[in-house]
N, C-alpha and C positions, 0 to 999 in steps of 0.2 A: 481454400482462399484464405485460411486463417488457421493458426494453431493456438491452444489454450491449454491451461491446467487449472484444476480446482482441487481444493484440499481443505481439510479440517486439521487444525494443529492438536496432536494427541495430548499435549501437556496442557495449554492454555484453553484449548476448545475453539479458538478463533477460526472463523471461516473466510475462505478467500478464493479469488479467481484471477488469473493473469492471462493476458492474450496479446497477439502481435499478428499483423497481417500487412499486405500491400495496400488494402482498402483504406480509404480516408476515415479517421475517427472510429476506429474499431470499437473503442470502449463504450461508445454510445450505444451499441446495439448487442453486443456479445455478453457483457458482464452484468450480472445480477446477484445481489446478496441482501439478507436481512440478518440482523443480530439475533442469535438464539434460534434461528430457522433454518438457514442453508445457503448454499451458493451454487450458482447455475451458469454454465456457458451454452449459448445457443448460436450456432453458426452455420457454415455452408450457405444456403439460401435461407438465412436465419429468420425465424418466426418469433417475434417478441411474446406471443402467447405462452411459450414455453418458460420465459423469464417471469412474467407478471403473475400468470395463473399457476405456475409451477411453485412460486413461493407461497401463493395463497394455500395451494394443496399442502405444502409441507407445514404451514402455519395450523392447518387444520388437523394435523396428526398423521398424514399420509407419509410412508416412507419414500426415500428417494426413488426407488423401483416403482412403487404404486403411482406416485405423481407422474413420472415420466410415462409409464404405460397408459394411464388415464388420458393424458394429452395426445398421445399418438392416435388414439381411437377417434378423436374428434378432429384432427388435422387432415384436410383434404389432401394433402401432398407430403405425407410423412417420409416418402423415399428421398425427399429434396433436403431433409434436415440432418443436422449433427448436433447432439446435445449431451451434455453431461450434469449430473446433479449430485451434491453431497448434502446430506441432512445434518441435523445438530448432533445426532447420534454417531455420525461418521459413516453412515451407510452410503454407498455410492452406486449410481446407475449411469449407464452411458448408451448411446445409440448412434449408429452411422448409417444413413439411408443408402440404398442402393444406387441412388442418382447423384451421390456426392462425387465430385471429380477426383480422379486418382492423382497423386497417391492419397488415400482417404482412409482412416481408421482410427482406432482408440485402444487404450489399454488401461485396465483398472489396477489400482494398488490398495495399499492399506489406508484407508480414509483419504484417498486421492484418486484422480484419474487424469489422463492426458489425451488429447485428441487433436486431429489435424486433417485438413483437406486441400487439395491442390498444393501439396508440399513436396519436397524434393523426393523423400522416400520414407517408408515406415520407421526409419531410424529417428525421424523427427520427434514422433510422439513417444517412441520407446526411450530415447535419450532424455527427454523432458522428465519422464517418470522416474528413472534410475537416478538422475541427478538430484531431483527433489527429495527422494527417499535417502539419499546418502548425505543431504546438507543438514546443517544445524543452525540455529539461532533464530532471529526474529522471522516470522512467517512471511512478511512481504519481501524479505531479502532472499529467502529460500525460493519463492516463486519466481524472482528475477533471475536467480541461478538457473532455474529450469528453462525460462526463455532464452538465455544466452547459450545454453547448450543445444537448444533446438536451432538457433542460428548457426551454430558451428556445425550441426549436422546437415545444413542445407536450407532450412527455414522454408518460407513461402516460395514456390517456384518462381514466382513473378518478381520477387525482391521484397523490400520492407518500406513501410511508410508510417504506421501508427502503432501504438501499443498502449496498454493500460493494466492497471492493478487495482483490485478493490478488495479490502479486508475488513470484516465487521467482527465484533465481539461475541463471545460465547453465549452471553446472556443479555437480555435488555435491561437497562438500569433505570429506565424512565426518563433519561436525558439523552435524546438522539444524538445530540452534538458530541457526546461522549462515546457512544456506541460504534462509531465508525473509526476504525483504526487507521486506516489510510484509504484514499480515493484519488488516485492520479492517473491523468491521461496525457498522452503525447499524441496529438491528432495528425501532424503532418511534419515529418522530420526525416532527414536522410539516414539517421541512424537512431530510430526510436527507442530501441531497447538499451542502447547506451545512455540516451538521455533519460530514460525512465529509471535506470539505476542511479544516476545522479540525484534525480528528485527523490528517490526512495531514502537514499542516504541522508540527504539534507533534511527530509521530514523526520527521520529518526533523531538528528541531532537536535532539530527545532523542538520536538516534543520533549526530549530529555531536559533541554535547557529551560523550557517553560515550567516543567515540574520542578525543577530546582529553584527557579525564581519564586514560585509560589510557596516552597518550603522556607525560603529565605524571609519572605514577607512575613510568614507565620512565626518566625524566630528560631527555626531549626537550621542554623547555620551550617554545622558540620554535616548534617544529613544532606542538606542542599549541595555541598561541594561534593559529596559522594555520588549524588545523582547526576552531576554534570557528565557530558560525554567527554571522552579523552580526546579533545580537539579544541585548540585555540582559534576562534574565528578571526577572519581579517576584518578589522572596523570599517574598511572601506567597502567591502563586498558584502559583508553580513553585519551591518551595524546594530540591528536589533538584537542579535545573539550575543554580539560584543557587550552591549550595555547590560543585558540581563546577566550575562556571566560575571561581569564586573561587580554588580550588586552582590551577587551570591558570594563572590570571593571576599568582598568587603565586610559582609554580614558574618563571615567566619574568621575574620581577622587576618586575611591574607591581603593586607593593604598595599604591599608592593606591586603585587600582580594586578589588583584592581586599579591602581593609579595608571600603570602602564597601559591598560585598555582604555582608560579614560583618556589619556593623552593621545592615544590613536584616534579615538572618537573626535577630540577636538580638531585634530589636524584633517581628518578624512570624512567626518560626517557631522559637521557642526549642527545640523538640524536636530540631530539626535540628542546632542548635548542640551539643547534648549528644551527638548521634550523631557529629558531626564530631570532637569531642574524643576519643571512643572509638577513632578511627582511629590516634591515636598509639600507645597501648599495643599495638594489633594490629600495628603495624609498617608500616602502609600509607602513612602521612604523617609526615614528620620533624617533630618538636616545634617547632623554630624556624619552619619554614614555616607550621605551624598558628598560631603566634602572629602572623604576618603577616596571616593571614586573619581571625583573631579577637583583635584587639589587646586586648581586655578580659580575656583569660586563657586 
């Protein structure tokens, strides 16, 4: 009824799970992850115990294999479950119960696993794994690559409705708001993986722009410009990104580019122009820098 992929990034150590289903709001039940602990997908006739208690077990020092084996012994109906876990060390375990609806199965890779039930064929989970393992770049993007490949291989036999991606950091920082790399859900959409890809790309641009904005506020103008994504935001569609980018550019002396974005904001998003001017009395942005972003005043 669902297909999913779990993985640990071998370079950064981030942990993630991505999933798609014809069911409504698949991300609310399948996806589980904790920074520095692990990631879990629990599906078929999904049992949240595998997510909640699975993460507790991994936190207590159990390996993915040990945690999954322990939970199966207390599940009254393990034959109905399909579960995959990856722990913080990259150890992977997966299980497909005998009562999961065909085509149902899983495959393990290096620090990753793919699984599916009531899908078109075994090619769905096999293609997910090979696509993820051959992809490169940001972990959320690679997980979406795998979901797209699964769709191309036939996907959920019943069609598509929802999708989700959850990625957490390799270690806890003590700042929970920082430890979640991405948590996005498309709960009800005719093309959920397509929409999820759009949101993942936007999140990447958003996070990079905010990072650059904070560098600019701290006086690191050139570093801030280098941190910006290679994408000029539309002031009408993404006025927040356009404003932050304009401030970064002005802080680094790129006044013409900053002013062009400022003029776009004045035309298409005047509320953001007013918000930007309020940054000055708050002490966030110097008045002379703001005049370079908004030459009109």
